[in-house]
C-alpha positions as a LaTeX table, in Angstrom:
\begin{tabular}{lrrr}
\hline
Residue & $x$ (\AA) & $y$ (\AA) & $z$ (\AA) \\
\hline
Unk1 & $-13.78$ & $-2.72$ & $-7.79$ \\
Unk2 & $-10.71$ & $-1.68$ & $-9.99$ \\
Unk3 & $-7.49$ & $-0.52$ & $-8.21$ \\
Unk4 & $-4.79$ & 1.46 & $-9.83$ \\
Unk5 & $-1.46$ & 2.10 & $-8.07$ \\
Unk6 & 1.22 & 4.90 & $-8.93$ \\
Unk7 & 3.99 & 6.64 & $-7.00$ \\
Unk8 & 6.68 & 3.94 & $-7.18$ \\
Unk9 & 10.40 & 4.31 & $-8.46$ \\
Unk10 & 13.79 & 4.50 & $-7.16$ \\
Unk11 & 14.75 & 6.11 & $-3.95$ \\
Unk12 & 18.14 & 6.20 & $-1.71$ \\
Unk13 & 18.68 & 4.37 & 1.34 \\
Unk14 & 17.07 & 7.04 & 3.86 \\
Unk15 & 14.70 & 8.63 & 1.45 \\
Unk16 & 11.00 & 8.98 & 1.08 \\
Unk17 & 8.51 & 7.85 & $-1.44$ \\
Unk18 & 4.37 & 8.18 & $-1.61$ \\
Unk19 & 2.48 & 5.48 & $-3.23$ \\
Unk20 & $-1.10$ & 6.28 & $-4.30$ \\
Unk21 & $-3.75$ & 3.83 & $-5.21$ \\
Unk22 & $-6.93$ & 5.19 & $-6.94$ \\
Unk23 & $-10.30$ & 2.79 & $-6.48$ \\
Unk24 & $-13.11$ & 3.10 & $-8.89$ \\
Unk25 & $-16.41$ & 0.93 & $-9.15$ \\
Unk26 & $-18.05$ & $-0.01$ & $-6.06$ \\
Unk27 & $-16.11$ & 1.79 & $-3.75$ \\
Unk28 & $-18.74$ & 2.32 & $-1.25$ \\
Unk29 & $-18.63$ & $-1.49$ & $-0.73$ \\
Unk30 & $-15.01$ & $-1.09$ & 0.13 \\
Unk31 & $-14.42$ & $-2.27$ & 4.00 \\
Unk32 & $-10.51$ & $-2.48$ & 4.37 \\
Unk33 & $-7.88$ & $-1.28$ & 2.22 \\
Unk34 & $-4.21$ & $-2.22$ & 2.32 \\
Unk35 & $-0.62$ & $-2.09$ & 0.83 \\
Unk36 & 1.26 & $-5.56$ & 0.21 \\
Unk37 & 4.70 & $-6.04$ & $-1.08$ \\
Unk38 & 6.25 & $-9.01$ & $-2.55$ \\
Unk39 & 10.08 & $-9.03$ & $-3.21$ \\
Unk40 & 11.94 & $-11.31$ & $-5.45$ \\
Unk41 & 11.80 & $-14.97$ & $-4.01$ \\
Unk42 & 9.46 & $-13.92$ & $-1.16$ \\
Unk43 & 5.86 & $-14.38$ & $-0.23$ \\
Unk44 & 3.54 & $-11.33$ & $-0.78$ \\
Unk45 & 3.35 & $-9.85$ & 3.03 \\
Unk46 & 1.05 & $-7.03$ & 4.50 \\
Unk47 & 2.76 & $-3.72$ & 4.85 \\
Unk48 & 0.06 & $-1.85$ & 6.37 \\
Unk49 & $-3.89$ & $-1.63$ & 6.02 \\
Unk50 & $-7.05$ & 0.67 & 7.45 \\
Unk51 & $-10.39$ & $-0.30$ & 7.99 \\
Unk52 & $-13.39$ & 1.92 & 6.95 \\
Unk53 & $-13.22$ & 3.10 & 10.69 \\
Unk54 & $-9.59$ & 4.16 & 10.09 \\
Unk55 & $-8.31$ & 1.55 & 12.30 \\
Unk56 & $-4.48$ & 0.97 & 11.17 \\
Unk57 & $-2.28$ & $-1.68$ & 11.21 \\
Unk58 & 1.31 & $-1.91$ & 9.98 \\
Unk59 & 3.95 & $-4.97$ & 9.73 \\
Unk60 & 6.68 & $-4.75$ & 12.46 \\
Unk61 & 9.31 & $-3.81$ & 10.04 \\
Unk62 & 7.65 & $-0.68$ & 8.69 \\
Unk63 & 6.39 & 0.70 & 12.27 \\
Unk64 & 7.50 & 4.29 & 12.95 \\
Unk65 & 8.74 & 4.51 & 8.96 \\
Unk66 & 5.52 & 4.09 & 7.01 \\
Unk67 & 2.09 & 5.86 & 7.17 \\
Unk68 & $-0.99$ & 4.60 & 5.84 \\
Unk69 & $-3.89$ & 6.74 & 5.14 \\
Unk70 & $-7.18$ & 7.34 & 3.02 \\
Unk71 & $-8.33$ & 10.36 & 1.00 \\
Unk72 & $-11.53$ & 12.01 & 2.29 \\
Unk73 & $-13.75$ & 10.51 & $-0.17$ \\
Unk74 & $-12.24$ & 7.20 & 0.65 \\
Unk75 & $-11.66$ & 6.31 & $-2.65$ \\
Unk76 & $-7.77$ & 6.59 & $-2.53$ \\
Unk77 & $-5.28$ & 5.04 & $-0.27$ \\
Unk78 & $-1.59$ & 6.50 & 0.41 \\
Unk79 & 1.29 & 4.86 & 1.83 \\
Unk80 & 3.80 & 7.70 & 2.89 \\
Unk81 & 7.46 & 5.89 & 3.14 \\
Unk82 & 10.48 & 7.45 & 4.78 \\
Unk83 & 13.77 & 6.06 & 6.02 \\
Unk84 & 13.47 & 3.67 & 3.16 \\
Unk85 & 16.01 & 0.65 & 3.44 \\
Unk86 & 17.17 & $-1.65$ & 0.91 \\
Unk87 & 15.03 & $-4.23$ & 2.17 \\
Unk88 & 11.98 & $-2.14$ & 1.55 \\
Unk89 & 12.53 & $-3.02$ & $-2.20$ \\
Unk90 & 9.43 & $-5.12$ & $-3.78$ \\
Unk91 & 6.47 & $-4.52$ & $-5.85$ \\
Unk92 & 3.84 & $-3.09$ & $-3.85$ \\
Unk93 & 0.41 & $-3.91$ & $-4.48$ \\
Unk94 & $-2.86$ & $-2.07$ & $-3.42$ \\
Unk95 & $-5.86$ & $-4.51$ & $-1.91$ \\
Unk96 & $-9.40$ & $-3.67$ & $-1.25$ \\
Unk97 & $-11.75$ & $-6.26$ & 0.89 \\
Unk98 & $-15.36$ & $-5.51$ & 0.50 \\
Unk99 & $-17.77$ & $-5.76$ & 3.21 \\
Unk100 & $-19.39$ & $-8.89$ & 1.39 \\
Unk101 & $-15.71$ & $-10.67$ & 1.71 \\
Unk102 & $-14.40$ & $-10.18$ & $-1.92$ \\
Unk103 & $-10.81$ & $-9.01$ & $-2.39$ \\
Unk104 & $-9.44$ & $-6.77$ & $-5.31$ \\
Unk105 & $-5.77$ & $-6.25$ & $-6.05$ \\
Unk106 & $-4.14$ & $-3.63$ & $-8.21$ \\
Unk107 & $-1.37$ & $-4.38$ & $-10.90$ \\
Unk108 & 1.62 & $-3.34$ & $-8.39$ \\
Unk109 & 4.10 & $-0.44$ & $-8.72$ \\
Unk110 & 7.96 & $-1.11$ & $-8.10$ \\
Unk111 & 9.73 & 0.29 & $-5.42$ \\
Unk112 & 13.54 & 0.21 & $-5.54$ \\
Unk113 & 15.92 & 1.47 & $-3.09$ \\
Unk114 & 19.38 & 1.52 & $-3.57$ \\
Unk115 & 22.44 & 3.99 & $-3.93$ \\
\hline
\end{tabular}
């Protein structure tokens, strides 16, 4: 499975960005997809994930501001981010977990929230 993120960039506090992740390869083996982020000097953390049955989970810090979704073909993952805060600045990574348990990472996309 290959994952390619896009949509990162610079946003002002209170602004919005939408991240996309395109999956290719054995996409029918994908169970859960998610977004993680890693800020400088901090550990990588889960932002949100969604299962093949569309069960979603969010980090408390983004609940009510971020929305995760999958495209109709299930090979694209989105993260709509609203009311962005400087604390959301990080490299955002797409992740896929297969039904067999293997995990795959994208290369990451930078999100910077600054005035």
